[in-house]
Wavefront OBJ file of the C-alpha trace (Angstrom):
o trace
v 119.988 147.730 92.293
v 118.735 149.944 89.695
v 115.066 149.911 88.810
v 113.780 148.035 85.932
v 112.520 150.147 83.049
v 108.931 149.150 81.682
v 110.437 147.420 78.655
v 112.665 145.352 80.821
v 109.739 144.052 82.937
v 107.968 143.359 79.825
v 110.942 141.329 78.550
v 111.289 139.302 81.682
v 107.562 138.805 81.868
v 107.998 137.007 78.625
v 110.475 134.451 79.962
v 109.101 131.625 82.195
v 111.087 131.490 85.477
v 112.986 128.059 85.561
v 111.994 127.107 82.119
v 114.528 125.708 79.536
v 113.796 126.499 76.041
v 114.546 124.705 72.611
v 117.102 126.646 70.470
v 114.145 127.450 68.053
v 111.995 128.843 70.604
v 114.804 130.960 72.209
v 115.702 132.343 68.514
v 112.178 133.532 68.349
v 111.933 134.836 71.973
v 115.271 136.829 71.832
v 113.817 138.921 69.124
v 110.478 139.646 71.196
v 112.274 140.620 74.081
v 114.790 143.075 72.595
v 113.613 146.558 72.761
v 116.593 148.570 71.895
v 116.401 151.241 69.313
v 119.570 150.007 67.601
v 120.158 146.712 65.887
v 121.304 144.786 69.075
v 123.971 141.759 68.673
v 122.626 138.173 69.562
v 124.995 136.615 71.946
v 125.473 133.097 72.953
v 127.222 131.959 76.391
v 128.041 128.297 76.696
v 129.452 127.100 80.055
v 131.754 124.080 79.277
v 132.947 121.359 81.769
v 136.396 122.124 81.285
v 139.385 123.521 83.327
v 140.937 126.048 80.968
v 143.900 126.400 83.284
v 145.101 123.077 81.990
v 146.527 123.163 78.668
v 144.751 120.035 77.773
v 141.528 121.337 78.458
v 141.767 124.603 76.467
v 138.997 125.159 73.893
v 139.687 127.324 71.162
v 138.485 127.278 67.599
v 136.932 129.164 64.559
v 133.768 128.808 62.987
v 132.138 130.193 59.853
v 128.564 131.360 60.592
v 126.194 130.314 57.525
v 124.623 133.870 57.682
v 127.532 136.117 58.759
v 127.571 138.086 61.937
v 125.846 141.123 60.680
v 128.685 143.323 61.594
v 130.942 145.391 59.614
v 134.237 143.777 60.215
v 137.354 145.986 59.582
v 140.164 143.915 58.255
v 143.985 145.019 58.061
v 146.027 142.861 55.978
v 149.814 143.122 56.819
v 151.390 141.651 53.907
v 154.263 141.537 51.233
v 153.735 143.605 47.970
v 152.957 140.643 46.177
v 149.992 139.842 48.152
v 148.427 143.376 48.374
v 146.208 142.936 45.280
v 144.865 139.587 46.348
v 144.095 141.455 49.859
v 142.265 144.351 48.197
v 140.359 142.129 45.950
v 139.024 140.179 48.916
v 137.842 143.221 50.581
v 140.496 144.068 53.130
v 139.815 147.730 54.453
v 143.583 148.381 54.952
v 146.399 146.848 53.180
v 150.266 147.483 53.546
v 153.073 146.617 55.991
v 155.610 148.970 57.360
v 153.434 152.059 57.636
v 150.846 150.208 59.506
v 153.334 148.630 61.837
v 154.470 152.146 62.715
v 150.784 153.450 62.941
v 150.211 150.585 65.408
v 153.295 151.427 67.430
v 151.902 154.747 67.826
v 148.612 153.377 69.144
v 146.350 153.039 66.198
v 144.034 150.035 66.626
v 140.893 151.070 64.677
v 140.408 147.600 63.133
v 138.650 144.467 64.168
v 141.047 141.742 62.643
v 144.606 141.702 61.499
v 145.621 139.018 58.887
v 149.143 138.508 57.981
v 151.853 135.900 56.835
v 154.093 133.611 58.729
v 157.361 135.393 57.200
v 156.026 138.816 58.686
v 155.201 137.479 62.322
v 158.748 138.419 63.330
v 158.045 142.179 62.699
v 154.673 141.848 64.331
v 155.832 140.391 67.399
v 157.237 143.781 68.597
v 153.460 145.044 68.604
v 152.307 142.460 71.305
v 152.031 144.909 73.983
v 149.484 147.229 71.948
v 147.664 144.204 70.113
v 147.692 141.523 72.818
v 145.280 143.227 75.463
v 142.814 144.139 72.706
v 142.701 140.553 71.187
v 144.020 141.636 67.871
v 147.308 139.680 67.780
v 147.248 137.313 64.633
v 147.315 133.701 65.419
v 147.988 130.578 62.908
v 145.180 128.499 65.162
v 142.510 131.326 64.202
v 143.567 131.381 60.613
v 145.067 134.939 60.833
v 148.489 133.764 59.919
v 148.518 132.383 56.612
v 150.191 132.467 53.156
v 146.699 132.569 51.498
v 145.988 136.220 52.484
v 143.162 136.775 50.010
v 141.119 133.679 50.935
v 141.459 134.580 55.011
v 140.248 137.952 54.239
v 137.332 136.839 52.284
v 136.354 134.416 55.044
v 136.370 136.899 57.874
v 134.432 139.283 55.715
v 131.859 136.640 55.192
v 131.354 135.762 58.987
v 134.287 133.660 60.290
v 134.719 134.214 64.008
v 137.449 132.865 66.245
v 136.760 132.040 70.109
v 138.232 130.757 73.094
v 136.902 129.782 76.420
v 137.726 132.275 79.377
v 139.185 131.309 82.734
v 135.766 130.613 84.158
v 135.122 128.053 81.638
v 132.588 130.116 79.501
v 132.797 130.638 75.669
v 131.058 133.887 74.806
v 130.497 135.242 71.272
v 128.245 137.094 69.154
v 126.295 134.933 66.519
v 124.120 137.699 64.653
v 121.787 140.642 65.088
v 118.301 141.010 66.302
v 117.220 141.914 62.832
v 118.217 138.590 61.415
v 115.236 135.891 61.118
v 114.560 133.566 64.023
v 115.757 130.783 61.444
v 119.067 132.567 60.760
v 119.635 133.092 64.521
v 119.095 129.426 65.172
v 121.310 128.261 62.256
v 124.156 130.498 63.337
v 123.848 129.169 67.075
v 123.706 125.672 66.104
v 126.901 126.005 63.878
v 128.715 127.498 66.634
v 127.386 125.148 69.356
v 128.200 121.997 67.248
v 131.656 123.415 66.346
v 132.192 123.641 70.308
v 131.116 119.979 70.610
v 133.546 118.886 68.052
v 136.401 120.703 69.797
v 135.724 118.650 73.176
v 139.136 117.920 74.752
v 139.749 114.300 75.489
v 140.822 115.410 78.891
v 137.431 116.936 79.748
v 135.193 114.646 82.022
v 131.751 114.637 82.735
v 129.218 116.824 81.320
v 130.789 118.866 78.656
v 128.153 121.348 77.657
v 126.932 122.639 81.201
v 124.574 125.362 80.005
v 123.764 127.637 77.014
v 122.231 130.981 77.201
v 120.991 133.141 74.384
v 120.656 136.946 74.775
v 120.793 140.234 72.989
v 122.875 143.301 73.996
v 120.326 144.551 76.594
v 118.142 141.560 77.184
v 117.800 138.877 79.848
v 119.279 135.669 79.060
v 117.238 132.660 77.897
v 118.262 129.246 78.975
v 118.455 126.489 76.157
v 118.268 122.899 76.434
v 121.553 121.621 74.792
v 119.746 118.537 73.333
v 117.553 120.726 71.275
v 120.372 122.112 69.243
v 119.970 119.669 66.500
v 116.126 119.808 66.434
v 114.716 121.750 63.489
l 1 2 3 4 5 6 7 8 9 10 11 12 13 14 15 16 17 18 19 20 21 22 23 24 25 26 27 28 29 30 31 32 33 34 35 36 37 38 39 40 41 42 43 44 45 46 47 48 49 50 51 52 53 54 55 56 57 58 59 60 61 62 63 64 65 66 67 68 69 70 71 72 73 74 75 76 77 78 79 80 81 82 83 84 85 86 87 88 89 90 91 92 93 94 95 96 97 98 99 100 101 102 103 104 105 106 107 108 109 110 111 112 113 114 115 116 117 118 119 120 121 122 123 124 125 126 127 128 129 130 131 132 133 134 135 136 137 138 139 140 141 142 143 144 145 146 147 148 149 150 151 152 153 154 155 156 157 158 159 160 161 162 163 164 165 166 167 168 169 170 171 172 173 174 175 176 177 178 179 180 181 182 183 184 185 186 187 188 189 190 191 192 193 194 195 196 197 198 199 200 201 202 203 204 205 206 207 208 209 210 211 212 213 214 215 216 217 218 219 220 221 222 223 224 225 226 227 228 229 230 231 232
């Protein structure tokens, strides 16, 4: 095991062993214990009482974070010519169709989100080998396959994210940056966790939210009391 640096030891010393924090306390503490020189991402990990191997217990959804993610999201709009102006106006970084499909076939994936139309999905299906492993395949459930291209681009640019539970039952996502105020971190985390609660599958039995941890890119995790999420 690698030795802890002075900063890591200091961060650990600020977290009480075995203590469960309120979301408000954790949102303040995550800023204190982050010592990176860059603006680290703030992440939430939620362990759910579901069996993701069963289709009726799969948890997947989208959430619009009230204060955005703090990240510059690069959006490619693969659309018909009549939608190009709306996509550009909404802030898409790349707009087009066949030329970008060819670029992706050649291995280009310098983007974070692809938004397209239902009519074009036939063409995009062939890109599954390149896009699938990178999580870039457009999906109607995440709002990235739609006839309202401009609206979808605008929402992604403003902080709409999609998420799904992994095979171990954990949902992991970034909900902001350490430079955000503690209130903004709390608001974004609350919105995300409450969205998860609304998506509880009817087939899931027992405790649904098993644990919540808040951390930043290099920090230890801070355990949160799920009951505190709706406290101010």
